[in-house]
C-alpha positions, 0 to 999 in steps of 0.5 A: 471502524470505517463508517462510525456509528449508525444513526449518528455518522451514517444512516441506511435506506434500504441497502444504501449507505448514506453518510452524514455530510458533516462527518464527511466534511470534518474528516476531509478538512480536519484530518487526524483531529477528526479521526481522533475525536470521532474514532472513524478510521482510527483502526484499520487493520483486518478490514476488508478493502472492498466497498459495500454491495451498493457500490458505496465506498468502504470508508465514509471519508471516500464517499464524496470524491471529486469528479476526477477521482470518481472517474478514475475509480470507475474507469480503472476498475480491475486495473489495480491490485492489493499488494498487501501480501508482498508488503514488508517482507524484507529482513529485520534491520538488526540481522545480518541479512537486514544489513545486506538488504540495506546495502542492496537497497543503497546500490539500487538507489544510487544506480537507478538515477544513473540509468535514468540519465544514461545517454544511450541504451548501451550505457543503461545495459552496462550500468544495469549489469554493474548494479546486478553484480554489485548487488550479488556481491553485497549478498542479494541471494541471502536477502532473497532467501529471507524474503521468500521465507517471510512470504511463505510464512505469511501465506501459511499464516493467512491460510493461503498455502 
């Protein structure tokens, strides 16, 4: 799913995965057109996010990174996290809690720039406290309850509870 067909899109020498340079170039230059034609990386769900045992990237398109990207991956190892378990936990938009979530998000989106541009730390504190009060009044507790329930359901589904 992430490397294509062995012998056509890549080969293996011992334990080392060797990508076909033409395939990598097409994925980098043609983007979605190459993905659609080759089928590589078209489907990515339920795919482990780590590289191969020889250090080769998990996706064929990531094998030829520029110097800065390679250096970042080498030097930032163990400084990033997979946050998939926390993604998309908010309430559905058509539910009462979903509407409250949107209101809470709108309050944050309006307050944050004001806090960033505040003239003093006291003004930030005042704006922050007002934001929290407005979020509570908009139903933050109900939104947090649904988010926690969705998280627990996900952990049960993934067998992590």
